[in-house]
BALO-714422 format. One record per residue (C-alpha): x, y, z; residue number from 1. Coordinates in pm, 1 decimal, always signed. Layout:
u X	v Y	w Z	seq NUM
...
***
This chain:
u -4389.7	v +3709.1	w -404.3	seq 1
u -4020.1	v +3774.2	w -352.3	seq 2
u -3999.2	v +3467.9	w -150.9	seq 3
u -4179.5	v +3229.7	w -441.9	seq 4
u -3925.7	v +3350.1	w -688.1	seq 5
u -3614.7	v +3298.1	w -453.2	seq 6
u -3756.1	v +2921.3	w -401.0	seq 7
u -3834.4	v +2872.6	w -761.5	seq 8
u -3455.4	v +2993.7	w -847.8	seq 9
u -3322.2	v +2760.7	w -562.3	seq 10
u -3492.4	v +2458.9	w -727.5	seq 11
u -3392.3	v +2513.1	w -1071.7	seq 12
u -3032.4	v +2536.2	w -944.8	seq 13
u -3076.7	v +2220.3	w -750.9	seq 14
u -3205.3	v +2021.2	w -1025.2	seq 15
u -2885.1	v +2038.6	w -1201.2	seq 16
u -2694.7	v +1677.0	w -1196.1	seq 17
u -2520.8	v +1633.4	w -881.6	seq 18
u -2178.9	v +1611.4	w -1023.0	seq 19
u -2169.8	v +1946.3	w -1131.5	seq 20
u -2244.1	v +2047.5	w -743.6	seq 21
u -1961.4	v +1850.7	w -672.6	seq 22
u -1661.1	v +1886.9	w -898.1	seq 23
u -1557.2	v +2202.4	w -1033.8	seq 24
u -1511.9	v +2199.7	w -1435.3	seq 25
u -1122.7	v +2223.6	w -1380.6	seq 26
u -1121.9	v +1910.3	w -1166.0	seq 27
u -939.8	v +1598.3	w -1310.8	seq 28
u -1184.3	v +1258.7	w -1297.9	seq 29
u -1040.2	v +957.4	w -1383.3	seq 30
u -1155.8	v +585.4	w -1369.8	seq 31
u -1061.0	v +354.6	w -1086.2	seq 32
u -830.5	v +154.5	w -1340.2	seq 33
u -642.2	v +495.1	w -1402.4	seq 34
u -600.2	v +608.7	w -1043.3	seq 35
u -480.4	v +253.2	w -968.3	seq 36
u -200.6	v +296.8	w -1257.3	seq 37
u -93.1	v +624.4	w -1137.3	seq 38
u -94.8	v +547.1	w -775.9	seq 39
u +133.8	v +245.0	w -864.7	seq 40
u +359.4	v +470.2	w -1076.3	seq 41
u +390.8	v +795.7	w -877.6	seq 42
u +289.1	v +713.9	w -530.6	seq 43
u +646.2	v +788.1	w -293.4	seq 44
u +576.7	v +479.0	w -81.6	seq 45
u +622.4	v +207.7	w -350.7	seq 46
u +922.3	v +424.3	w -459.2	seq 47
u +1088.1	v +387.5	w -112.4	seq 48
u +991.6	v +22.6	w -108.6	seq 49
u +1179.3	v +8.4	w -451.3	seq 50
u +1478.8	v +128.9	w -286.5	seq 51
u +1488.0	v -192.0	w -93.9	seq 52
u +1542.8	v -411.3	w -398.9	seq 53
u +1847.9	v -195.3	w -505.8	seq 54
u +1996.3	v -235.4	w -178.6	seq 55
u +1950.2	v -659.4	w -147.1	seq 56
u +2097.2	v -611.9	w -479.8	seq 57
u +2380.6	v -442.7	w -387.7	seq 58
u +2422.1	v -699.0	w -66.1	seq 59
u +2417.9	v -991.4	w -320.2	seq 60
u +2666.5	v -828.4	w -519.4	seq 61
u +2907.7	v -757.0	w -224.8	seq 62
u +2857.7	v -1127.0	w -90.0	seq 63
u +2951.7	v -1278.0	w -427.1	seq 64
u +3264.7	v -1048.0	w -449.1	seq 65
u +3390.1	v -1255.9	w -171.3	seq 66
u +3396.5	v -1583.8	w -384.3	seq 67
u +3573.9	v -1435.9	w -684.4	seq 68
u +3925.1	v -1356.5	w -724.5	seq 69
u +4065.5	v -1017.6	w -615.6	seq 70
u +4358.6	v -853.1	w -739.6	seq 71
u +4567.2	v -597.7	w -529.9	seq 72
u +4861.8	v -338.1	w -633.3	seq 73
u +5117.9	v -225.7	w -397.7	seq 74
u +5366.9	v +32.6	w -426.3	seq 75
u +5619.4	v +137.0	w -153.1	seq 76
u +5927.9	v +348.0	w -164.0	seq 77
u +6184.6	v +325.3	w +115.4	seq 78
u +6443.9	v +613.8	w +175.8	seq 79
u +6690.1	v +569.4	w +474.3	seq 80
u +6931.3	v +831.2	w +604.3	seq 81
u +7254.5	v +654.4	w +454.1	seq 82
u +7293.8	v +343.1	w +253.9	seq 83
u +7422.6	v +14.6	w +413.4	seq 84
u +7744.3	v -114.6	w +284.1	seq 85
u +7919.0	v -463.3	w +365.7	seq 86
u +8290.0	v -489.9	w +235.7	seq 87
u +8216.9	v -225.7	w -33.0	seq 88
u +7891.9	v -422.5	w -117.1	seq 89
u +7575.8	v -210.9	w -108.7	seq 90
u +7332.3	v -432.7	w +118.9	seq 91
u +7048.4	v -146.4	w +170.6	seq 92
u +7035.7	v +127.5	w -74.7	seq 93
u +6900.4	v +479.7	w +47.7	seq 94
u +6626.3	v +483.7	w -156.9	seq 95
u +6457.3	v +182.8	w -265.2	seq 96
u +6088.6	v +156.3	w -445.5	seq 97
u +5933.1	v -232.0	w -432.5	seq 98
u +5629.6	v -287.0	w -702.4	seq 99
u +5392.1	v -583.6	w -594.6	seq 100
u +5093.2	v -722.3	w -698.5	seq 101
u +4846.8	v -991.2	w -460.0	seq 102
u +4602.0	v -1218.9	w -677.2	seq 103
u +4394.3	v -1395.1	w -418.6	seq 104
u +4152.7	v -1709.6	w -527.3	seq 105
u +3906.5	v -1839.2	w -263.0	seq 106
u +3894.6	v -2235.9	w -367.0	seq 107
u +3745.2	v -2356.8	w -47.0	seq 108
u +3477.1	v -2080.7	w +94.0	seq 109
u +3158.2	v -2303.4	w +211.5	seq 110
u +3044.8	v -2023.3	w +427.6	seq 111
u +3075.5	v -1752.8	w +171.1	seq 112
u +2905.8	v -1940.2	w -106.8	seq 113
u +2628.7	v -2010.3	w +151.5	seq 114
u +2591.8	v -1643.6	w +209.0	seq 115
u +2568.5	v -1579.3	w -148.9	seq 116
u +2261.1	v -1783.6	w -186.0	seq 117
u +2123.2	v -1600.2	w +156.5	seq 118
u +2200.9	v -1273.4	w -31.1	seq 119
u +2008.5	v -1363.7	w -315.2	seq 120
u +1701.5	v -1484.2	w -120.5	seq 121
u +1700.7	v -1139.7	w +45.8	seq 122
u +1625.6	v -988.7	w -314.6	seq 123
u +1372.5	v -1217.0	w -381.9	seq 124
u +1193.1	v -1094.8	w -37.5	seq 125
u +1275.2	v -735.7	w -128.7	seq 126
u +1097.0	v -777.7	w -471.4	seq 127
u +786.0	v -942.6	w -255.4	seq 128
u +776.5	v -716.5	w -47.6	seq 129
u +776.5	v -452.6	w -277.2	seq 130
u +460.3	v -642.4	w -471.1	seq 131
u +289.0	v -613.8	w -116.7	seq 132
u +330.1	v -253.6	w -96.3	seq 133
u +213.9	v -228.3	w -446.5	seq 134
u -128.2	v -422.6	w -348.0	seq 135
u -158.0	v -188.2	w -24.7	seq 136
u -126.8	v +135.9	w -241.6	seq 137
u -397.1	v -4.1	w -485.4	seq 138
u -640.0	v -122.5	w -195.7	seq 139
u -608.8	v +205.1	w -63.4	seq 140
u -645.3	v +405.0	w -368.6	seq 141
u -949.5	v +163.4	w -432.8	seq 142
u -1120.8	v +249.8	w -74.2	seq 143
u -1059.7	v +643.1	w -128.2	seq 144
u -1217.8	v +612.1	w -506.3	seq 145
u -1530.6	v +435.7	w -365.9	seq 146
u -1553.5	v +697.5	w -85.3	seq 147
u -1584.2	v +961.4	w -316.2	seq 148
u -1866.7	v +801.4	w -471.8	seq 149
u -2005.5	v +700.1	w -146.2	seq 150
u -2020.8	v +1081.1	w -42.4	seq 151
u -2159.7	v +1174.3	w -388.2	seq 152
u -2461.3	v +969.9	w -300.7	seq 153
u -2497.4	v +1157.2	w +24.2	seq 154
u -2502.6	v +1453.0	w -146.8	seq 155
u -2727.3	v +1342.9	w -385.3	seq 156
u -2984.8	v +1252.4	w -95.5	seq 157
u -2935.1	v +1553.9	w +91.1	seq 158
u -3039.8	v +1749.9	w -265.7	seq 159
u -3355.4	v +1526.7	w -299.3	seq 160
u -3452.6	v +1603.0	w +88.8	seq 161
u -3364.3	v +1975.3	w +36.2	seq 162
u -3589.1	v +2015.7	w -252.6	seq 163
u -3891.7	v +1849.8	w -113.3	seq 164
u -3864.2	v +2052.1	w +199.8	seq 165
u -3803.8	v +2344.1	w +14.6	seq 166
u -4139.7	v +2265.4	w -202.9	seq 167
u -4310.1	v +2236.9	w +132.2	seq 168
u -4179.3	v +2570.9	w +293.6	seq 169
u -4302.8	v +2702.6	w -50.8	seq 170
u -4666.8	v +2542.4	w +1.6	seq 171
u -4672.8	v +2633.1	w +364.5	seq 172
u -4618.4	v +2997.8	w +291.6	seq 173
u -4845.7	v +3039.1	w +19.7	seq 174
u -5094.3	v +2912.2	w +263.8	seq 175
u -4987.7	v +3170.2	w +509.5	seq 176
u -5034.6	v +3389.0	w +246.9	seq 177
u -5368.2	v +3319.5	w +155.9	seq 178
u -5489.7	v +3284.3	w +503.7	seq 179
u -5571.6	v +2916.0	w +563.3	seq 180
u -5220.0	v +2814.4	w +723.2	seq 181
u -5029.6	v +2887.9	w +1033.1	seq 182
u -4682.0	v +3064.6	w +1154.7	seq 183
u -4600.4	v +2710.9	w +1317.6	seq 184
u -4637.4	v +2526.8	w +975.3	seq 185
u -4410.6	v +2766.1	w +839.1	seq 186
u -4151.5	v +2751.7	w +1105.6	seq 187
u -4155.0	v +2415.3	w +1088.8	seq 188
u -4091.9	v +2382.5	w +718.7	seq 189
u -3834.1	v +2648.1	w +694.6	seq 190
u -3644.4	v +2441.5	w +1002.8	seq 191
u -3643.6	v +2147.9	w +793.2	seq 192
u -3489.4	v +2340.1	w +480.4	seq 193
u -3231.6	v +2470.3	w +719.0	seq 194
u -3123.7	v +2137.0	w +843.0	seq 195
u -3093.1	v +1984.6	w +494.7	seq 196
u -2888.0	v +2277.0	w +403.4	seq 197
u -2619.7	v +2216.4	w +669.5	seq 198
u -2642.5	v +1857.3	w +597.1	seq 199
u -2582.4	v +1961.7	w +216.1	seq 200
u -2272.0	v +2170.7	w +309.9	seq 201
u -2127.6	v +1843.7	w +543.7	seq 202
u -2166.4	v +1622.2	w +249.8	seq 203
u -2010.4	v +1879.1	w -3.7	seq 204
u -1730.0	v +1887.8	w +237.2	seq 205
u -1706.4	v +1523.2	w +297.9	seq 206
u -1670.3	v +1501.2	w -122.6	seq 207
u -1394.3	v +1771.9	w -92.9	seq 208
u -1188.4	v +1564.7	w +151.8	seq 209
u -1231.2	v +1222.7	w -19.4	seq 210
u -1122.0	v +1394.5	w -326.6	seq 211
u -807.9	v +1562.4	w -156.0	seq 212
u -728.4	v +1191.0	w -36.3	seq 213
u -733.4	v +1033.9	w -398.2	seq 214
u -509.6	v +1313.6	w -519.7	seq 215
u -261.5	v +1229.6	w -225.6	seq 216
u -251.9	v +882.0	w -312.7	seq 217
u -157.9	v +931.6	w -671.1	seq 218
u +69.4	v +1186.5	w -603.0	seq 219
u -138.1	v +1459.7	w -823.7	seq 220
u -104.2	v +1830.2	w -784.7	seq 221
u -468.4	v +1881.4	w -638.6	seq 222
u -781.7	v +1686.8	w -587.1	seq 223
u -886.8	v +1448.4	w -809.4	seq 224
u -1263.7	v +1320.4	w -884.3	seq 225
u -1386.4	v +992.7	w -964.2	seq 226
u -1531.0	v +960.6	w -1313.2	seq 227
u -1758.2	v +640.8	w -1302.5	seq 228
u -1846.4	v +379.9	w -1032.4	seq 229
u -1631.4	v +89.0	w -1066.3	seq 230
u -1750.4	v -269.6	w -1129.6	seq 231
u -1594.5	v -540.1	w -925.1	seq 232
u -1679.7	v -894.7	w -1034.3	seq 233
u -1627.0	v -1140.2	w -772.5	seq 234
u -1573.4	v -1479.7	w -885.5	seq 235
u -1894.0	v -1724.0	w -824.9	seq 236
u -1668.1	v -1992.8	w -638.4	seq 237
u -1322.7	v -1910.5	w -485.6	seq 238
u -1167.2	v -2266.7	w -590.7	seq 239
u -927.7	v -2466.1	w -412.7	seq 240
u -718.2	v -2289.3	w -160.5	seq 241
u -370.8	v -2388.4	w -329.1	seq 242
u -489.4	v -2173.5	w -587.0	seq 243
u -579.1	v -1829.4	w -432.3	seq 244
u -321.2	v -1876.1	w -134.4	seq 245
u -17.3	v -1833.6	w -379.2	seq 246
u -178.4	v -1547.6	w -565.9	seq 247
u -181.2	v -1325.1	w -219.9	seq 248
u +161.5	v -1103.4	w -210.1	seq 249
u +154.3	v -1104.9	w +177.0	seq 250
u +165.0	v -1502.1	w +194.0	seq 251
u +405.3	v -1506.7	w -100.5	seq 252
u +631.9	v -1287.7	w +115.9	seq 253
u +582.7	v -1488.2	w +450.1	seq 254
u +678.2	v -1791.0	w +251.0	seq 255
u +995.3	v -1685.8	w +78.9	seq 256
u +1100.1	v -1520.0	w +453.8	seq 257
u +1056.4	v -1898.2	w +579.8	seq 258
u +1265.7	v -2047.7	w +292.3	seq 259
u +1543.4	v -1782.4	w +346.2	seq 260
u +1545.7	v -1860.9	w +702.6	seq 261
u +1548.5	v -2234.5	w +678.8	seq 262
u +1846.0	v -2189.7	w +423.8	seq 263
u +2035.3	v -2009.3	w +697.8	seq 264
u +1978.2	v -2258.3	w +959.9	seq 265
u +2068.4	v -2514.2	w +713.3	seq 266
u +2400.0	v -2340.4	w +623.9	seq 267
u +2507.4	v -2277.0	w +971.9	seq 268
u +2726.6	v -2662.7	w +951.1	seq 269
u +2914.7	v -2462.3	w +644.5	seq 270
u +3058.4	v -2262.7	w +893.8	seq 271
u +3256.1	v -2535.2	w +1038.2	seq 272
u +3412.5	v -2634.2	w +650.7	seq 273
u +3772.5	v -2555.9	w +619.0	seq 274
u +3865.9	v -2247.8	w +444.0	seq 275
u +4128.5	v -2265.3	w +175.8	seq 276
u +4295.2	v -1925.6	w -15.5	seq 277
u +4534.4	v -1945.2	w -275.5	seq 278
u +4769.1	v -1651.2	w -315.8	seq 279
u +5004.3	v -1548.3	w -592.6	seq 280
u +5223.8	v -1275.9	w -550.0	seq 281
u +5459.1	v -1103.8	w -783.9	seq 282
u +5710.5	v -830.7	w -689.5	seq 283
u +5945.2	v -589.9	w -834.8	seq 284
u +6255.3	v -437.8	w -656.7	seq 285
u +6475.2	v -123.0	w -761.7	seq 286
u +6738.0	v -101.4	w -701.1	seq 287
u +6798.0	v -476.0	w -602.9	seq 288
u +7006.8	v -545.3	w -313.1	seq 289
u +7257.3	v -800.4	w -195.8	seq 290
u +6989.8	v -1014.5	w -22.3	seq 291
u +6718.6	v -948.8	w -263.0	seq 292
u +6623.8	v -1001.7	w -647.6	seq 293
u +6509.1	v -753.5	w -878.4	seq 294
u +6208.1	v -989.7	w -1002.8	seq 295
u +6046.7	v -1264.1	w -784.0	seq 296
u +5724.9	v -1416.8	w -692.2	seq 297
u +5558.1	v -1620.5	w -448.1	seq 298
u +5226.5	v -1864.0	w -457.5	seq 299
u +5105.0	v -1939.9	w -140.6	seq 300
u +4800.1	v -2183.6	w -51.3	seq 301
u +4668.9	v -2140.3	w +318.6	seq 302
u +4419.3	v -2396.8	w +421.0	seq 303
u +4239.0	v -2337.7	w +771.9	seq 304
u +4025.1	v -2543.8	w +1009.9	seq 305
u +3807.3	v -2432.3	w +1284.0	seq 306
u +3847.0	v -2647.7	w +1586.8	seq 307
u +3716.5	v -2487.5	w +1912.5	seq 308
u +3543.3	v -2120.2	w +1919.9	seq 309
u +3376.8	v -2161.8	w +2275.8	seq 310
u +3053.9	v -2236.8	w +2161.3	seq 311
u +2997.8	v -1930.6	w +1950.6	seq 312
u +2893.6	v -2117.8	w +1624.4	seq 313
u +2641.8	v -2338.4	w +1834.6	seq 314
u +2516.8	v -2030.7	w +1965.6	seq 315
u +2470.8	v -1909.3	w +1628.7	seq 316
u +2279.3	v -2215.6	w +1494.3	seq 317
u +2047.0	v -2217.2	w +1815.7	seq 318
u +1949.9	v -1842.8	w +1719.3	seq 319
u +1913.9	v -1903.8	w +1328.8	seq 320
u +1668.2	v -2226.3	w +1455.4	seq 321
u +1449.7	v -1934.9	w +1656.0	seq 322
u +1485.2	v -1706.0	w +1374.3	seq 323
u +1310.2	v -2065.7	w +1154.6	seq 324
u +1076.1	v -2127.5	w +1406.9	seq 325
u +925.6	v -1762.1	w +1416.6	seq 326
u +911.2	v -1750.7	w +1023.3	seq 327
u +710.4	v -2058.9	w +1038.5	seq 328
u +500.6	v -1956.2	w +1305.8	seq 329
u +415.0	v -1631.6	w +1142.0	seq 330
u +336.3	v -1774.8	w +817.0	seq 331
u +82.8	v -2037.0	w +974.5	seq 332
u -63.7	v -1746.8	w +1155.3	seq 333
u -104.0	v -1537.2	w +830.2	seq 334
u -252.7	v -1832.5	w +682.7	seq 335
u -519.9	v -1889.2	w +923.5	seq 336
u -578.8	v -1524.4	w +885.9	seq 337
u -624.2	v -1537.7	w +496.6	seq 338
u -840.3	v -1829.5	w +537.8	seq 339
u -1068.7	v -1621.3	w +790.4	seq 340
u -1048.3	v -1331.4	w +542.1	seq 341
u -1227.9	v -1495.6	w +266.1	seq 342
u -1479.7	v -1683.1	w +458.9	seq 343
u -1571.9	v -1351.2	w +615.0	seq 344
u -1566.7	v -1163.0	w +287.2	seq 345
u -1773.1	v -1415.3	w +116.1	seq 346
u -2020.2	v -1355.4	w +404.0	seq 347
u -1980.3	v -998.4	w +370.5	seq 348
u -2084.9	v -990.1	w -4.4	seq 349
u -2379.0	v -1203.2	w +59.4	seq 350
u -2511.1	v -1028.0	w +370.4	seq 351
u -2478.5	v -645.1	w +234.1	seq 352
u -2627.5	v -739.1	w -76.2	seq 353
u -2951.9	v -876.7	w +110.9	seq 354
u -2938.4	v -584.3	w +324.8	seq 355
u -2907.3	v -346.8	w +18.0	seq 356
u -3225.5	v -475.0	w -124.1	seq 357
u -3430.5	v -431.6	w +193.8	seq 358
u -3304.3	v -91.6	w +235.9	seq 359
u -3383.3	v -14.9	w -152.1	seq 360
u -3728.0	v -165.8	w -68.1	seq 361
u -3757.8	v +43.5	w +254.0	seq 362
u -3627.1	v +367.0	w +80.7	seq 363
u -3885.6	v +306.2	w -190.7	seq 364
u -4175.5	v +322.4	w +52.2	seq 365
u -4058.0	v +601.3	w +253.6	seq 366
u -4043.0	v +794.6	w -62.7	seq 367
u -4409.5	v +659.7	w -134.0	seq 368
u -4528.2	v +734.1	w +218.9	seq 369
u -4396.6	v +1111.8	w +193.0	seq 370
u -4610.6	v +1149.7	w -149.3	seq 371
u -4887.7	v +1011.5	w +33.5	seq 372
u -4864.0	v +1199.9	w +323.5	seq 373
u -4788.1	v +1554.6	w +148.6	seq 374
u -5114.2	v +1469.8	w -68.2	seq 375
u -5307.3	v +1407.2	w +258.6	seq 376
u -5149.2	v +1762.5	w +422.0	seq 377
u -5262.5	v +1923.0	w +123.0	seq 378
u -5602.7	v +1820.3	w +78.5	seq 379
u -5615.2	v +1868.7	w +468.6	seq 380
u -5645.9	v +1516.2	w +607.3	seq 381
u -5296.2	v +1544.8	w +807.3	seq 382
u -5062.0	v +1810.3	w +1002.6	seq 383
u -4776.9	v +1935.9	w +909.2	seq 384
u -4572.3	v +1732.6	w +1198.0	seq 385
u -4673.7	v +1421.8	w +944.6	seq 386
u -4544.1	v +1566.8	w +647.8	seq 387
u -4193.0	v +1702.2	w +825.1	seq 388
u -4170.4	v +1337.1	w +989.8	seq 389
u -4211.0	v +1181.4	w +654.5	seq 390
u -3931.7	v +1398.5	w +476.0	seq 391
u -3684.8	v +1292.2	w +769.0	seq 392
u -3797.8	v +943.1	w +727.6	seq 393
u -3745.0	v +946.3	w +323.5	seq 394
u -3430.4	v +1128.0	w +376.0	seq 395
u -3271.8	v +881.2	w +640.6	seq 396
u -3403.2	v +545.1	w +423.0	seq 397
u -3245.8	v +691.9	w +103.6	seq 398
u -2926.5	v +770.7	w +324.3	seq 399
u -2901.6	v +420.8	w +468.8	seq 400
u -2961.2	v +243.5	w +118.9	seq 401
u -2678.8	v +467.7	w -25.5	seq 402
u -2459.4	v +346.7	w +288.1	seq 403
u -2566.4	v +1.4	w +217.6	seq 404
u -2448.9	v +2.2	w -162.7	seq 405
u -2109.2	v +141.2	w -61.5	seq 406
u -2074.8	v -157.9	w +176.5	seq 407
u -2173.2	v -384.9	w -60.0	seq 408
u -1859.1	v -246.9	w -326.3	seq 409
u -1639.6	v -253.5	w -26.8	seq 410
u -1696.7	v -609.2	w +66.3	seq 411
u -1655.3	v -711.7	w -309.3	seq 412
u -1341.7	v -514.3	w -327.7	seq 413
u -1239.1	v -714.1	w +32.5	seq 414
u -1322.6	v -1021.5	w -110.3	seq 415
u -1120.8	v -1008.0	w -413.0	seq 416
u -784.7	v -876.5	w -233.4	seq 417
u -839.2	v -1139.7	w +15.3	seq 418
u -815.4	v -1387.9	w -297.7	seq 419
u -502.1	v -1211.1	w -413.4	seq 420
u -710.6	v -1085.6	w -752.0	seq 421
u -708.2	v -728.2	w -667.7	seq 422
u -541.8	v -509.6	w -839.1	seq 423
***
């Protein structure tokens, strides 16, 4: 009688929703959209990538400053051991202060102008790199979210299997007490209960691990639970390649890198352009000397033209050309990979959806077989071994169907990501 009460209490406890078994009341539960928004806002990896934009903007500011006027002020005070005279005229005073300024204006600096445009390209690349990182974090967040849903399905499968095995154990014990059963039947039923209990513990742990992973991705203070299963609406047709290819942040990043490398290579000729610098230097001297006036200025225009550098600039141009070729090949390879990813993702969606339909049918049939086998065993038309085998088969088919459902969701996510439509 005590064993019956224990089994009945356990069955009532297991009849609670699976969510209550998995997530404590204090655990935060959020939707996928909320998880992605928080990950994009709080994840440290995105913050690190954003610092690259600041660095590129600072380099652009430095490159632009080299093409703008600059002013330098100088103050010099010279003290000698004794003043110098010539026929009672002081030629060099003992203490003399000079206040001067220099206004430097680049008037012809083609290489510096090119460097400014090149630095502007790097700002664009840094921004696209951050966008690519944001996409990666969003996809990782979605995968962690789906992992929680998939783990919960396995918990539900384990709970149903445990309920069935507990009911069979109760029946075996009642038959043994009534003198119609055997100790072997009870032991087999108890073995299946213990196996399902261990499986339930493993699936509970898997849920906790995935909740912790989601909490880390969104930079939460603890584990975070999934509130609802997301819906990924895949397009019926992907449209023209030019449409979806330009939506992918990695393609846009590699294309920008290729354009930047092409600009650097084309600007190599500007290294041979003449350079012109204009300088205006006003000066004040206190006290004035016989050879220098108290006030003065000078204006200098300096033009220089590279003539021979031993092949340095030619080597630079060849190196830049090789960098351009590498960028072009990388972009071509990524575009080829992107086309393959889209084709494969489409096939995965179709294949996993078909497999899910078959596995759900198999799970329904396995559960029907379990019902028939259990009824037949209670009627004395079959053995305890067939019941245990039917229980395991039903549990395995339910688990396979749950895995297939998760595969469908992941395939849809992969397709949206390959098309540049996620997040």
